[in-house]
A tleap script that builds the chain and sets N, CA, C and O, in Angstrom:
source leaprc.protein.ff14SB
mol = sequence {
  NMET ASN VAL THR TYR ASN ASP ARG VAL ASP
  LEU HIE ASP VAL ARG GLY PHE MET ALA ASP
  THR LEU TYR GLY ALA PHE LYS GLU THR GLU
  ALA MET ALA LYS GLY THR ARG CYS ARG GLN
  TYR LEU PHE SER LEU SER LEU ASN PRO LEU
  GLU LYS SER PHE VAL SER THR GLN GLY PHE
  GLU ALA ALA ILE ASN GLU ILE GLU GLN ALA
  LEU LYS LEU VAL GLY GLN PRO ARG ALA ILE
  VAL PHE HIE GLU LYS ALA GLY ARG ARG HIE
  ALA HIE VAL ALA CPHE
}
set mol.1.N position { -21.063 -68.057 -86.267 }
set mol.1.CA position { -20.887 -69.026 -87.087 }
set mol.1.C position { -21.303 -69.838 -85.987 }
set mol.1.O position { -21.005 -70.973 -86.360 }
set mol.2.N position { -21.774 -69.920 -84.941 }
set mol.2.CA position { -22.407 -70.716 -84.069 }
set mol.2.C position { -23.761 -71.321 -83.926 }
set mol.2.O position { -24.695 -70.647 -83.492 }
set mol.3.N position { -23.899 -72.544 -84.268 }
set mol.3.CA position { -24.956 -72.699 -84.678 }
set mol.3.C position { -25.981 -73.840 -83.558 }
set mol.3.O position { -27.039 -74.468 -83.591 }
set mol.4.N position { -24.736 -73.548 -82.559 }
set mol.4.CA position { -26.053 -74.157 -81.107 }
set mol.4.C position { -26.725 -73.364 -81.238 }
set mol.4.O position { -27.769 -73.524 -81.870 }
set mol.5.N position { -26.360 -72.133 -80.657 }
set mol.5.CA position { -27.446 -71.071 -80.279 }
set mol.5.C position { -28.161 -70.491 -80.982 }
set mol.5.O position { -28.853 -69.629 -80.440 }
set mol.6.N position { -28.335 -70.733 -82.702 }
set mol.6.CA position { -28.842 -70.214 -83.555 }
set mol.6.C position { -29.602 -71.291 -84.159 }
set mol.6.O position { -29.395 -72.483 -83.935 }
set mol.7.N position { -31.091 -70.511 -85.460 }
set mol.7.CA position { -31.822 -71.311 -85.720 }
set mol.7.C position { -31.129 -71.696 -87.169 }
set mol.7.O position { -31.521 -72.651 -87.841 }
set mol.8.N position { -29.997 -70.785 -87.578 }
set mol.8.CA position { -29.585 -70.663 -88.851 }
set mol.8.C position { -28.589 -69.658 -88.798 }
set mol.8.O position { -28.458 -68.630 -88.133 }
set mol.9.N position { -28.008 -70.149 -89.559 }
set mol.9.CA position { -26.661 -68.906 -90.008 }
set mol.9.C position { -25.882 -69.124 -91.227 }
set mol.9.O position { -25.433 -70.189 -91.650 }
set mol.10.N position { -25.780 -67.777 -91.798 }
set mol.10.CA position { -25.432 -68.345 -93.725 }
set mol.10.C position { -24.099 -66.824 -93.725 }
set mol.10.O position { -24.134 -65.595 -93.672 }
set mol.11.N position { -23.251 -67.725 -93.803 }
set mol.11.CA position { -22.190 -66.335 -94.419 }
set mol.11.C position { -22.562 -65.820 -96.163 }
set mol.11.O position { -22.119 -66.315 -97.199 }
set mol.12.N position { -23.308 -64.927 -96.029 }
set mol.12.CA position { -24.029 -63.853 -97.079 }
set mol.12.C position { -22.255 -63.642 -97.930 }
set mol.12.O position { -22.065 -64.425 -98.860 }
set mol.13.N position { -21.307 -62.839 -97.665 }
set mol.13.CA position { -20.757 -62.102 -98.492 }
set mol.13.C position { -19.123 -62.067 -97.776 }
set mol.13.O position { -18.980 -61.403 -96.749 }
set mol.14.N position { -18.214 -62.628 -98.226 }
set mol.14.CA position { -16.868 -62.003 -97.758 }
set mol.14.C position { -16.212 -61.276 -99.242 }
set mol.14.O position { -15.926 -61.898 -100.265 }
set mol.15.N position { -16.107 -60.128 -99.066 }
set mol.15.CA position { -15.422 -59.158 -100.494 }
set mol.15.C position { -14.065 -58.670 -99.859 }
set mol.15.O position { -13.912 -58.342 -98.683 }
set mol.16.N position { -12.831 -58.683 -101.132 }
set mol.16.CA position { -11.957 -57.933 -99.968 }
set mol.16.C position { -10.516 -58.776 -99.649 }
set mol.16.O position { -9.317 -58.495 -99.621 }
set mol.17.N position { -11.550 -60.250 -99.376 }
set mol.17.CA position { -9.905 -60.774 -98.769 }
set mol.17.C position { -9.724 -62.059 -99.630 }
set mol.17.O position { -10.543 -62.637 -100.344 }
set mol.18.N position { -8.371 -62.352 -99.352 }
set mol.18.CA position { -8.090 -63.513 -99.887 }
set mol.18.C position { -8.587 -64.556 -99.515 }
set mol.18.O position { -8.279 -65.436 -100.318 }
set mol.19.N position { -9.213 -64.942 -98.698 }
set mol.19.CA position { -9.669 -66.026 -98.445 }
set mol.19.C position { -10.979 -66.319 -98.442 }
set mol.19.O position { -11.360 -65.494 -99.272 }
set mol.20.N position { -11.950 -66.901 -98.107 }
set mol.20.CA position { -13.398 -67.173 -99.106 }
set mol.20.C position { -14.562 -67.503 -97.448 }
set mol.20.O position { -15.786 -67.379 -97.422 }
set mol.21.N position { -13.750 -67.880 -96.388 }
set mol.21.CA position { -14.126 -68.431 -95.008 }
set mol.21.C position { -14.459 -66.998 -94.097 }
set mol.21.O position { -13.778 -65.996 -94.316 }
set mol.22.N position { -15.142 -66.986 -93.452 }
set mol.22.CA position { -14.978 -66.072 -92.312 }
set mol.22.C position { -14.075 -65.655 -91.562 }
set mol.22.O position { -13.654 -64.554 -91.207 }
set mol.23.N position { -13.787 -66.948 -91.332 }
set mol.23.CA position { -12.087 -67.790 -90.008 }
set mol.23.C position { -10.818 -66.868 -90.602 }
set mol.23.O position { -10.133 -66.047 -89.993 }
set mol.24.N position { -10.721 -67.428 -92.462 }
set mol.24.CA position { -9.531 -66.944 -93.099 }
set mol.24.C position { -10.106 -65.157 -92.968 }
set mol.24.O position { -9.230 -64.404 -92.542 }
set mol.25.N position { -10.957 -64.743 -93.175 }
set mol.25.CA position { -10.676 -63.113 -93.689 }
set mol.25.C position { -10.523 -62.184 -92.587 }
set mol.25.O position { -10.446 -60.957 -92.651 }
set mol.26.N position { -10.475 -63.234 -91.163 }
set mol.26.CA position { -10.071 -62.122 -89.672 }
set mol.26.C position { -9.102 -62.655 -89.844 }
set mol.26.O position { -8.373 -61.796 -90.341 }
set mol.27.N position { -8.191 -64.178 -89.709 }
set mol.27.CA position { -6.804 -64.121 -89.911 }
set mol.27.C position { -6.111 -63.562 -90.700 }
set mol.27.O position { -4.963 -63.203 -90.435 }
set mol.28.N position { -6.812 -63.345 -92.070 }
set mol.28.CA position { -5.905 -61.992 -92.350 }
set mol.28.C position { -5.837 -61.001 -91.952 }
set mol.28.O position { -4.721 -60.489 -91.871 }
set mol.29.N position { -6.917 -60.331 -91.552 }
set mol.29.CA position { -7.248 -58.799 -90.761 }
set mol.29.C position { -6.114 -58.738 -89.965 }
set mol.29.O position { -5.301 -57.847 -90.212 }
set mol.30.N position { -5.811 -59.851 -88.664 }
set mol.30.CA position { -5.150 -59.945 -87.846 }
set mol.30.C position { -3.838 -59.958 -88.012 }
set mol.30.O position { -3.006 -59.439 -87.267 }
set mol.31.N position { -3.580 -60.766 -89.348 }
set mol.31.CA position { -1.918 -60.913 -89.709 }
set mol.31.C position { -1.626 -59.403 -90.217 }
set mol.31.O position { -0.621 -58.813 -89.820 }
set mol.32.N position { -2.511 -58.822 -91.079 }
set mol.32.CA position { -2.134 -57.502 -91.216 }
set mol.32.C position { -1.937 -56.410 -90.285 }
set mol.32.O position { -1.108 -55.524 -90.491 }
set mol.33.N position { -2.645 -56.456 -89.322 }
set mol.33.CA position { -2.906 -56.228 -88.052 }
set mol.33.C position { -1.156 -56.406 -87.351 }
set mol.33.O position { -0.508 -55.400 -87.062 }
set mol.34.N position { -0.826 -57.237 -87.241 }
set mol.34.CA position { 0.058 -57.321 -86.380 }
set mol.34.C position { 1.427 -56.812 -87.000 }
set mol.34.O position { 2.459 -56.712 -86.337 }
set mol.35.N position { 1.349 -56.593 -87.949 }
set mol.35.CA position { 2.580 -55.860 -88.628 }
set mol.35.C position { 2.333 -54.290 -88.547 }
set mol.35.O position { 3.347 -53.723 -88.953 }
set mol.36.N position { 1.408 -53.442 -88.191 }
set mol.36.CA position { 1.233 -52.676 -87.816 }
set mol.36.C position { 1.224 -52.083 -85.631 }
set mol.36.O position { 1.637 -52.807 -84.726 }
set mol.37.N position { 0.834 -51.146 -85.516 }
set mol.37.CA position { 0.774 -50.614 -83.950 }
set mol.37.C position { -1.254 -51.222 -84.072 }
set mol.37.O position { -1.874 -51.534 -83.055 }
set mol.38.N position { -1.736 -51.242 -85.140 }
set mol.38.CA position { -2.981 -51.109 -84.507 }
set mol.38.C position { -3.412 -52.205 -83.819 }
set mol.38.O position { -3.096 -53.384 -83.979 }
set mol.39.N position { -4.517 -51.472 -82.671 }
set mol.39.CA position { -5.359 -52.594 -81.736 }
set mol.39.C position { -6.454 -52.969 -81.767 }
set mol.39.O position { -6.893 -53.974 -81.209 }
set mol.40.N position { -7.076 -52.150 -82.473 }
set mol.40.CA position { -8.805 -52.555 -83.429 }
set mol.40.C position { -8.699 -52.574 -84.143 }
set mol.40.O position { -8.712 -51.435 -84.611 }
set mol.41.N position { -8.473 -53.651 -85.162 }
set mol.41.CA position { -8.640 -54.184 -86.509 }
set mol.41.C position { -9.726 -54.324 -87.663 }
set mol.41.O position { -9.872 -54.370 -88.884 }
set mol.42.N position { -10.474 -54.366 -86.282 }
set mol.42.CA position { -12.137 -54.721 -87.068 }
set mol.42.C position { -13.066 -53.914 -86.671 }
set mol.42.O position { -13.023 -53.530 -85.502 }
set mol.43.N position { -13.900 -53.560 -87.356 }
set mol.43.CA position { -15.122 -52.621 -86.935 }
set mol.43.C position { -15.973 -53.627 -87.130 }
set mol.43.O position { -15.727 -54.546 -87.911 }
set mol.44.N position { -17.112 -53.534 -86.394 }
set mol.44.CA position { -18.532 -55.030 -86.797 }
set mol.44.C position { -19.884 -53.485 -86.385 }
set mol.44.O position { -19.882 -52.414 -85.779 }
set mol.45.N position { -20.893 -54.383 -87.237 }
set mol.45.CA position { -21.810 -53.419 -87.005 }
set mol.45.C position { -22.745 -54.831 -87.243 }
set mol.45.O position { -22.569 -55.813 -87.963 }
set mol.46.N position { -23.945 -54.406 -86.177 }
set mol.46.CA position { -24.884 -55.138 -86.491 }
set mol.46.C position { -26.477 -54.825 -86.604 }
set mol.46.O position { -27.080 -53.971 -85.953 }
set mol.47.N position { -26.956 -55.600 -87.461 }
set mol.47.CA position { -28.711 -55.145 -87.735 }
set mol.47.C position { -29.438 -55.941 -87.155 }
set mol.47.O position { -29.459 -57.150 -87.389 }
set mol.48.N position { -30.338 -55.170 -86.065 }
set mol.48.CA position { -31.233 -56.024 -85.495 }
set mol.48.C position { -32.744 -55.349 -85.743 }
set mol.48.O position { -33.205 -54.570 -84.908 }
set mol.49.N position { -33.290 -55.616 -86.644 }
set mol.49.CA position { -34.734 -55.432 -86.928 }
set mol.49.C position { -35.363 -55.630 -85.852 }
set mol.49.O position { -34.900 -56.411 -85.021 }
set mol.50.N position { -36.688 -54.888 -85.613 }
set mol.50.CA position { -37.504 -55.068 -84.672 }
set mol.50.C position { -38.484 -56.491 -84.565 }
set mol.50.O position { -39.011 -56.911 -85.595 }
set mol.51.N position { -38.663 -57.109 -83.420 }
set mol.51.CA position { -39.214 -58.005 -83.549 }
set mol.51.C position { -40.484 -58.714 -84.454 }
set mol.51.O position { -40.687 -59.873 -84.816 }
set mol.52.N position { -41.167 -57.547 -84.621 }
set mol.52.CA position { -42.233 -58.456 -85.581 }
set mol.52.C position { -41.393 -58.207 -87.411 }
set mol.52.O position { -41.936 -58.846 -88.313 }
set mol.53.N position { -40.547 -57.594 -87.675 }
set mol.53.CA position { -40.153 -56.793 -88.870 }
set mol.53.C position { -39.510 -57.743 -89.758 }
set mol.53.O position { -38.630 -58.436 -89.247 }
set mol.54.N position { -39.792 -57.924 -91.069 }
set mol.54.CA position { -39.129 -58.804 -91.669 }
set mol.54.C position { -38.654 -57.678 -92.777 }
set mol.54.O position { -39.432 -56.798 -93.144 }
set mol.55.N position { -37.117 -57.801 -93.343 }
set mol.55.CA position { -36.195 -56.787 -93.837 }
set mol.55.C position { -35.586 -58.344 -94.389 }
set mol.55.O position { -35.221 -59.376 -93.825 }
set mol.56.N position { -35.692 -57.917 -95.681 }
set mol.56.CA position { -35.640 -58.987 -97.315 }
set mol.56.C position { -33.782 -58.843 -97.007 }
set mol.56.O position { -33.076 -58.085 -96.342 }
set mol.57.N position { -33.571 -59.897 -97.804 }
set mol.57.CA position { -31.724 -59.826 -98.161 }
set mol.57.C position { -31.388 -58.699 -98.380 }
set mol.57.O position { -30.692 -58.186 -97.504 }
set mol.58.N position { -31.681 -57.970 -99.436 }
set mol.58.CA position { -31.864 -56.676 -100.148 }
set mol.58.C position { -32.059 -55.491 -99.511 }
set mol.58.O position { -31.333 -54.539 -99.797 }
set mol.59.N position { -33.018 -55.375 -98.600 }
set mol.59.CA position { -33.129 -54.723 -97.681 }
set mol.59.C position { -32.237 -54.525 -96.829 }
set mol.59.O position { -31.848 -53.376 -96.619 }
set mol.60.N position { -31.632 -55.779 -96.040 }
set mol.60.CA position { -30.204 -56.122 -95.346 }
set mol.60.C position { -28.898 -55.321 -96.633 }
set mol.60.O position { -27.896 -54.675 -96.329 }
set mol.61.N position { -29.139 -55.491 -97.317 }
set mol.61.CA position { -27.796 -54.928 -97.949 }
set mol.61.C position { -27.766 -53.754 -98.566 }
set mol.61.O position { -26.772 -53.187 -99.018 }
set mol.62.N position { -28.958 -53.370 -98.579 }
set mol.62.CA position { -29.063 -51.626 -99.123 }
set mol.62.C position { -28.985 -50.483 -97.782 }
set mol.62.O position { -28.856 -49.261 -97.856 }
set mol.63.N position { -29.116 -51.369 -96.526 }
set mol.63.CA position { -28.675 -50.802 -95.025 }
set mol.63.C position { -27.342 -51.023 -95.086 }
set mol.63.O position { -26.578 -50.069 -95.228 }
set mol.64.N position { -26.976 -52.046 -95.008 }
set mol.64.CA position { -25.326 -51.996 -95.214 }
set mol.64.C position { -24.608 -50.909 -95.989 }
set mol.64.O position { -23.991 -50.009 -95.420 }
set mol.65.N position { -24.712 -51.024 -97.351 }
set mol.65.CA position { -24.776 -50.559 -98.293 }
set mol.65.C position { -24.442 -48.200 -98.013 }
set mol.65.O position { -23.655 -47.313 -98.343 }
set mol.66.N position { -25.517 -48.382 -97.345 }
set mol.66.CA position { -25.466 -46.330 -96.860 }
set mol.66.C position { -24.761 -46.564 -95.883 }
set mol.66.O position { -23.758 -45.851 -95.922 }
set mol.67.N position { -24.799 -47.518 -94.616 }
set mol.67.CA position { -23.938 -47.131 -93.683 }
set mol.67.C position { -22.387 -46.950 -93.832 }
set mol.67.O position { -21.592 -46.277 -93.177 }
set mol.68.N position { -22.219 -47.810 -94.953 }
set mol.68.CA position { -20.671 -47.754 -95.440 }
set mol.68.C position { -20.132 -46.999 -95.801 }
set mol.68.O position { -18.954 -46.714 -95.582 }
set mol.69.N position { -21.280 -46.250 -96.773 }
set mol.69.CA position { -21.091 -45.294 -97.205 }
set mol.69.C position { -21.004 -43.735 -96.331 }
set mol.69.O position { -20.164 -42.844 -96.459 }
set mol.70.N position { -22.170 -43.799 -95.444 }
set mol.70.CA position { -21.554 -42.488 -94.173 }
set mol.70.C position { -20.525 -42.955 -93.028 }
set mol.70.O position { -20.033 -42.131 -92.257 }
set mol.71.N position { -20.285 -44.071 -92.976 }
set mol.71.CA position { -18.866 -43.898 -92.120 }
set mol.71.C position { -17.346 -43.909 -93.333 }
set mol.71.O position { -16.209 -44.012 -92.872 }
set mol.72.N position { -17.567 -43.803 -94.658 }
set mol.72.CA position { -16.416 -44.099 -95.350 }
set mol.72.C position { -15.517 -44.910 -95.704 }
set mol.72.O position { -14.355 -44.756 -96.079 }
set mol.73.N position { -16.673 -46.473 -95.431 }
set mol.73.CA position { -15.980 -47.158 -95.490 }
set mol.73.C position { -15.529 -48.313 -96.762 }
set mol.73.O position { -14.764 -49.277 -96.720 }
set mol.74.N position { -16.332 -47.765 -97.837 }
set mol.74.CA position { -16.105 -47.580 -99.051 }
set mol.74.C position { -15.140 -48.973 -99.607 }
set mol.74.O position { -14.068 -48.805 -99.025 }
set mol.75.N position { -15.039 -50.102 -100.351 }
set mol.75.CA position { -13.689 -50.368 -100.264 }
set mol.75.C position { -13.191 -50.957 -99.844 }
set mol.75.O position { -12.344 -51.588 -100.475 }
set mol.76.N position { -13.412 -51.180 -98.272 }
set mol.76.CA position { -12.513 -51.733 -97.458 }
set mol.76.C position { -12.799 -52.841 -97.515 }
set mol.76.O position { -13.844 -52.755 -98.161 }
set mol.77.N position { -12.575 -54.506 -97.200 }
set mol.77.CA position { -12.643 -55.677 -97.030 }
set mol.77.C position { -13.983 -55.783 -96.114 }
set mol.77.O position { -13.906 -55.101 -95.091 }
set mol.78.N position { -15.004 -56.390 -96.254 }
set mol.78.CA position { -16.093 -56.975 -95.446 }
set mol.78.C position { -16.761 -57.939 -95.411 }
set mol.78.O position { -17.108 -58.531 -96.433 }
set mol.79.N position { -17.016 -58.225 -94.469 }
set mol.79.CA position { -17.787 -59.945 -94.188 }
set mol.79.C position { -19.250 -59.648 -93.632 }
set mol.79.O position { -19.509 -58.925 -92.670 }
set mol.80.N position { -20.195 -60.380 -94.463 }
set mol.80.CA position { -21.504 -60.046 -94.100 }
set mol.80.C position { -22.212 -61.546 -93.865 }
set mol.80.O position { -22.114 -62.493 -94.645 }
set mol.81.N position { -23.095 -61.528 -92.350 }
set mol.81.CA position { -23.429 -63.086 -91.776 }
set mol.81.C position { -24.518 -63.069 -91.268 }
set mol.81.O position { -24.555 -62.445 -90.207 }
set mol.82.N position { -25.543 -63.558 -91.636 }
set mol.82.CA position { -27.037 -63.908 -91.132 }
set mol.82.C position { -27.335 -65.002 -90.951 }
set mol.82.O position { -27.197 -66.051 -91.581 }
set mol.83.N position { -28.088 -64.508 -89.345 }
set mol.83.CA position { -28.251 -66.035 -88.538 }
set mol.83.C position { -29.214 -65.036 -87.716 }
set mol.83.O position { -29.202 -63.954 -87.129 }
set mol.84.N position { -30.226 -66.332 -88.133 }
set mol.84.CA position { -31.771 -66.694 -87.219 }
set mol.84.C position { -32.000 -66.929 -85.746 }
set mol.84.O position { -31.616 -68.045 -85.396 }
set mol.85.N position { -32.579 -66.102 -84.675 }
set mol.85.CA position { -32.624 -66.533 -83.502 }
set mol.85.C position { -33.895 -66.681 -82.653 }
set mol.85.O position { -34.446 -65.786 -82.011 }
set mol.86.N position { -34.188 -67.698 -82.740 }
set mol.86.CA position { -35.702 -67.511 -82.097 }
set mol.86.C position { -36.454 -67.238 -83.097 }
set mol.86.O position { -37.329 -66.587 -82.527 }
set mol.87.N position { -36.885 -67.279 -84.708 }
set mol.87.CA position { -36.999 -66.967 -85.779 }
set mol.87.C position { -37.088 -65.752 -86.190 }
set mol.87.O position { -37.836 -65.445 -87.118 }
set mol.88.N position { -36.101 -64.628 -85.357 }
set mol.88.CA position { -35.605 -63.521 -85.565 }
set mol.88.C position { -34.401 -63.130 -86.811 }
set mol.88.O position { -33.278 -63.057 -86.313 }
set mol.89.N position { -34.424 -62.909 -88.092 }
set mol.89.CA position { -33.249 -62.655 -88.582 }
set mol.89.C position { -32.412 -61.806 -88.426 }
set mol.89.O position { -33.031 -60.758 -88.611 }
set mol.90.N position { -31.062 -61.486 -88.130 }
set mol.90.CA position { -30.122 -60.383 -88.007 }
set mol.90.C position { -29.118 -60.604 -88.561 }
set mol.90.O position { -29.104 -61.788 -88.897 }
set mol.91.N position { -28.073 -59.993 -88.903 }
set mol.91.CA position { -26.986 -59.634 -90.052 }
set mol.91.C position { -25.873 -58.756 -89.149 }
set mol.91.O position { -26.198 -58.073 -88.178 }
set mol.92.N position { -24.581 -58.893 -89.620 }
set mol.92.CA position { -23.427 -58.886 -88.553 }
set mol.92.C position { -22.652 -58.355 -90.294 }
set mol.92.O position { -22.740 -58.858 -91.414 }
set mol.93.N position { -22.033 -57.314 -89.838 }
set mol.93.CA position { -21.049 -57.179 -90.818 }
set mol.93.C position { -19.344 -56.852 -90.253 }
set mol.93.O position { -19.193 -55.859 -89.542 }
set mol.94.N position { -18.673 -57.322 -90.440 }
set mol.94.CA position { -17.299 -56.954 -90.036 }
set mol.94.C position { -16.618 -56.430 -90.982 }
set mol.94.O position { -16.611 -57.039 -92.052 }
set mol.95.N position { -15.732 -54.960 -90.850 }
set mol.95.CA position { -15.327 -54.610 -92.006 }
set mol.95.C position { -13.677 -54.451 -91.186 }
set mol.95.O position { -12.695 -54.095 -91.837 }
savepdb mol mol.pdb
quit
């Protein structure tokens, strides 16, 4: 969510958390993990299209949903962040 190094940052979706902010969602996940022996409580995914490619929001969502199904993460809490850096749009997902 750092706007210093990015042209634009957008929290697109926060699903399955009590919090509606990325920071809050991560704090929730951290708190739940502290009650277990879990050491890696987040799974992150980065989608970085080719330099001259344009991917719509719907295109990113479709790819994220396909990956979510393939990795058997359907129903898990997740957060999606889009950011633009040097004119290129990327997506990051944390489950």
